[in-house]
MITIRO-651629 format. One line per field, with one value per residue: residue number from 0; residue in three letters; x, y negated, z negated of N, C-alpha, C in turn. Coordinates in Angstrom, 3 decimals. Example, Ala and Ser with C-alpha at 12.3 -4.5 7.8 and 13.67 -1.06 7.14 Angstrom:
2
n <- c(0 | 1);
res <- c(ALA | SER);
n_X <- c(13.190 | 12.850);
n_Y <- c(5.690 | 2.250);
n_Z <- c(-7.800 | -7.080);
ca_X <- c(12.300 | 13.670);
ca_Y <- c(4.500 | 1.060);
ca_Z <- c(-7.800 | -7.140);
c_X <- c(13.200 | 12.900);
c_Y <- c(3.300 | -0.030);
c_Z <- c(-7.800 | -7.870);
END
This chain:
77
n <- c(0 | 1 | 2 | 3 | 4 | 5 | 6 | 7 | 8 | 9 | 10 | 11 | 12 | 13 | 14 | 15 | 16 | 17 | 18 | 19 | 20 | 21 | 22 | 23 | 24 | 25 | 26 | 27 | 28 | 29 | 30 | 31 | 32 | 33 | 34 | 35 | 36 | 37 | 38 | 39 | 40 | 41 | 42 | 43 | 44 | 45 | 46 | 47 | 48 | 49 | 50 | 51 | 52 | 53 | 54 | 55 | 56 | 57 | 58 | 59 | 60 | 61 | 62 | 63 | 64 | 65 | 66 | 67 | 68 | 69 | 70 | 71 | 72 | 73 | 74 | 75 | 76);
res <- c(UNK | UNK | UNK | UNK | UNK | UNK | UNK | UNK | UNK | UNK | UNK | UNK | UNK | UNK | UNK | UNK | UNK | UNK | UNK | UNK | UNK | UNK | UNK | UNK | UNK | UNK | UNK | UNK | UNK | UNK | UNK | UNK | UNK | UNK | UNK | UNK | UNK | UNK | UNK | UNK | UNK | UNK | UNK | UNK | UNK | UNK | UNK | UNK | UNK | UNK | UNK | UNK | UNK | UNK | UNK | UNK | UNK | UNK | UNK | UNK | UNK | UNK | UNK | UNK | UNK | UNK | UNK | UNK | UNK | UNK | UNK | UNK | UNK | UNK | UNK | UNK | UNK);
n_X <- c(15.592 | 16.293 | 14.370 | 13.153 | 12.581 | 10.810 | 9.690 | 8.346 | 7.037 | 5.900 | 7.359 | 8.955 | 9.494 | 10.527 | 9.797 | 7.317 | 4.272 | 4.698 | 6.872 | 5.350 | 4.397 | 3.576 | 2.550 | 4.525 | 5.512 | 3.241 | 1.542 | -0.592 | -1.370 | -0.548 | -1.850 | -4.344 | -5.469 | -5.891 | -7.491 | -9.672 | -10.386 | -10.947 | -13.229 | -15.302 | -15.633 | -14.775 | -11.921 | -12.240 | -13.267 | -11.620 | -9.298 | -9.777 | -10.805 | -8.371 | -6.765 | -5.151 | -3.055 | -5.292 | -3.175 | -1.038 | -2.636 | -2.652 | -0.103 | 0.219 | -1.567 | -0.079 | 2.288 | 1.112 | 0.069 | 2.696 | 3.800 | 2.235 | 2.323 | 5.074 | 4.981 | 4.353 | 2.416 | 1.784 | 0.239 | -0.676 | -0.786);
n_Y <- c(-10.289 | -6.953 | -3.892 | -2.782 | -0.506 | -0.386 | 0.973 | 4.680 | 4.912 | 2.656 | -0.700 | -3.703 | -6.217 | -9.243 | -9.711 | -8.349 | -9.569 | -11.506 | -10.612 | -9.207 | -6.447 | -3.756 | -0.994 | 2.002 | 2.101 | 0.665 | -2.344 | -3.036 | -4.725 | -3.988 | -4.937 | -5.114 | -3.230 | -2.029 | -3.669 | -3.308 | -1.125 | -1.608 | -3.265 | -1.774 | 0.224 | 3.295 | 5.833 | 7.701 | 5.898 | 3.580 | 5.056 | 5.450 | 2.897 | 1.543 | 3.093 | 4.649 | 7.135 | 9.124 | 9.869 | 7.544 | 5.454 | 6.055 | 5.820 | 3.016 | 2.479 | 3.222 | 1.746 | -0.806 | -0.405 | -0.213 | -2.562 | -4.247 | -2.789 | -3.923 | -6.605 | -9.508 | -11.486 | -14.524 | -15.968 | -19.129 | -21.183);
n_Z <- c(-0.348 | -1.398 | -1.619 | -4.873 | -7.260 | -9.609 | -11.199 | -11.434 | -8.478 | -7.871 | -6.904 | -6.254 | -3.569 | -2.353 | -0.005 | 0.357 | -0.479 | -2.258 | -3.821 | -6.177 | -8.213 | -6.078 | -4.632 | -3.745 | -0.299 | 0.528 | 0.747 | -1.487 | -3.836 | -7.661 | -9.680 | -8.639 | -8.313 | -10.256 | -11.432 | -10.026 | -10.613 | -13.311 | -12.471 | -12.795 | -10.529 | -9.237 | -9.280 | -7.021 | -5.715 | -5.220 | -4.046 | -1.806 | -0.134 | -0.508 | 0.486 | -1.133 | -3.452 | -6.052 | -8.019 | -7.010 | -8.134 | -10.808 | -11.490 | -11.440 | -13.332 | -15.559 | -15.400 | -15.871 | -18.375 | -19.513 | -19.574 | -21.319 | -23.083 | -24.044 | -24.403 | -26.429 | -28.544 | -29.916 | -32.261 | -33.188 | -35.861);
ca_X <- c(15.630 | 15.814 | 13.330 | 13.786 | 11.724 | 10.706 | 8.431 | 7.227 | 5.836 | 6.036 | 8.276 | 9.064 | 10.142 | 10.269 | 8.692 | 6.197 | 3.362 | 5.665 | 7.423 | 4.310 | 4.775 | 2.888 | 2.170 | 5.499 | 5.077 | 1.966 | 1.263 | -1.175 | -0.500 | -0.811 | -2.919 | -5.518 | -5.900 | -6.504 | -8.960 | -11.072 | -11.107 | -11.481 | -14.927 | -16.128 | -15.088 | -13.938 | -10.376 | -11.908 | -13.637 | -10.295 | -8.305 | -10.672 | -10.869 | -7.190 | -5.511 | -3.569 | -3.834 | -5.171 | -1.464 | -0.781 | -3.589 | -2.376 | 0.936 | -0.172 | -2.461 | 0.545 | 2.856 | 0.184 | 0.134 | 3.897 | 3.907 | 1.356 | 2.976 | 5.865 | 4.047 | 4.004 | 1.653 | 2.314 | -0.633 | -0.273 | -1.961);
ca_Y <- c(-9.498 | -5.554 | -3.245 | -2.547 | 0.666 | -0.839 | 2.353 | 5.586 | 4.807 | 0.851 | -1.581 | -5.098 | -6.780 | -10.532 | -9.966 | -8.091 | -9.960 | -12.360 | -10.363 | -8.574 | -4.983 | -2.928 | 0.932 | 2.436 | 2.380 | -0.144 | -3.715 | -2.780 | -4.712 | -3.410 | -5.431 | -5.185 | -1.431 | -2.339 | -4.684 | -2.726 | 0.019 | -2.671 | -3.832 | -0.524 | 1.533 | 5.112 | 6.210 | 8.091 | 4.786 | 2.620 | 5.340 | 5.480 | 1.540 | 0.641 | 3.993 | 5.244 | 8.679 | 8.648 | 9.880 | 5.963 | 4.517 | 6.495 | 5.041 | 1.265 | 2.059 | 3.632 | 0.685 | -1.803 | 0.178 | -0.185 | -3.992 | -4.480 | -2.629 | -4.800 | -8.056 | -10.039 | -12.485 | -14.895 | -16.952 | -19.951 | -21.241);
ca_Z <- c(-1.148 | -1.224 | -2.261 | -6.134 | -7.612 | -11.269 | -12.225 | -10.377 | -7.134 | -8.043 | -6.504 | -5.709 | -2.976 | -2.138 | 1.819 | 0.256 | -1.580 | -2.726 | -4.929 | -7.079 | -7.883 | -5.326 | -4.396 | -2.748 | 1.183 | 1.241 | 0.277 | -2.381 | -5.660 | -8.554 | -10.516 | -7.706 | -8.302 | -12.263 | -11.705 | -9.500 | -12.105 | -14.662 | -12.577 | -12.599 | -8.864 | -9.473 | -8.824 | -5.903 | -4.534 | -5.555 | -3.451 | -0.569 | -0.139 | -0.398 | 1.255 | -1.848 | -3.729 | -7.432 | -8.582 | -7.027 | -9.035 | -12.239 | -11.465 | -11.469 | -15.174 | -16.183 | -15.553 | -16.723 | -19.789 | -20.253 | -19.742 | -22.152 | -24.952 | -24.365 | -24.473 | -27.334 | -28.566 | -31.542 | -32.579 | -33.617 | -37.120);
c_X <- c(15.553 | 14.973 | 13.780 | 12.422 | 11.707 | 9.967 | 8.060 | 6.591 | 5.506 | 7.150 | 7.708 | 9.780 | 9.853 | 10.043 | 8.077 | 5.292 | 4.118 | 6.617 | 6.831 | 4.315 | 3.498 | 3.041 | 3.560 | 4.894 | 3.843 | 2.495 | 0.328 | -0.619 | -1.076 | -1.967 | -4.201 | -6.364 | -6.378 | -7.523 | -10.289 | -11.297 | -11.523 | -13.424 | -15.866 | -16.620 | -14.705 | -12.688 | -10.738 | -12.349 | -12.515 | -9.179 | -8.788 | -10.352 | -9.411 | -5.952 | -4.383 | -4.377 | -4.081 | -4.334 | -0.869 | -1.260 | -3.351 | -0.794 | 1.455 | -0.758 | -1.036 | 1.686 | 2.615 | 0.168 | 1.936 | 4.363 | 3.335 | 1.911 | 4.436 | 6.013 | 3.858 | 3.814 | 2.026 | 1.114 | 0.128 | -1.106 | -2.247);
c_Y <- c(-7.780 | -4.825 | -2.369 | -1.345 | 0.379 | 0.547 | 3.292 | 5.217 | 3.483 | 0.444 | -2.952 | -5.746 | -8.169 | -10.839 | -9.376 | -8.611 | -11.021 | -11.698 | -9.574 | -7.252 | -4.277 | -1.172 | 0.968 | 2.363 | 1.022 | -1.442 | -3.684 | -3.242 | -3.795 | -4.256 | -5.253 | -3.940 | -1.786 | -2.702 | -4.591 | -1.813 | -0.301 | -3.148 | -2.663 | 0.600 | 2.729 | 5.506 | 6.826 | 6.728 | 3.896 | 3.251 | 5.230 | 3.889 | 1.058 | 1.620 | 4.466 | 6.151 | 8.159 | 8.960 | 7.612 | 5.081 | 4.991 | 5.954 | 3.488 | 0.845 | 1.985 | 2.162 | -0.581 | -1.360 | -0.388 | -1.997 | -4.532 | -4.380 | -3.511 | -6.323 | -8.469 | -11.382 | -12.974 | -16.129 | -17.977 | -20.817 | -22.504);
c_Z <- c(-0.824 | -1.987 | -3.591 | -6.778 | -9.184 | -12.185 | -11.083 | -9.640 | -7.289 | -7.725 | -6.172 | -4.432 | -2.129 | -0.887 | 1.343 | -0.847 | -3.007 | -4.004 | -5.778 | -6.889 | -6.970 | -5.318 | -3.187 | -1.427 | 1.470 | 0.519 | -0.624 | -3.792 | -6.541 | -9.656 | -9.486 | -7.683 | -9.459 | -12.170 | -10.833 | -10.468 | -13.142 | -14.456 | -12.314 | -11.409 | -9.790 | -9.154 | -7.370 | -4.590 | -4.239 | -4.109 | -1.637 | 0.317 | 0.261 | 0.241 | 0.302 | -2.460 | -5.299 | -8.389 | -8.834 | -7.981 | -10.877 | -12.638 | -11.860 | -12.596 | -15.609 | -16.320 | -16.192 | -18.300 | -20.819 | -20.185 | -20.869 | -23.501 | -25.458 | -24.648 | -26.157 | -27.216 | -30.178 | -31.417 | -33.710 | -34.384 | -36.792);
END
């Protein structure tokens, strides 16, 4: 598979992280960055730990938000 840009700064490639969305030019998965922020790390801590920029982290959050905005959950009574 060739690399496909699915959002600004976010790409998928079947040869990188099993095709999971990653930050462009890295092997850092979007879910990892979002999870580290949810775990309490600051933007600067996450950026330093994973070698990404604050702009990359914001792109990851934007992508995650867009995925959640389109998600439909149906309650089964």
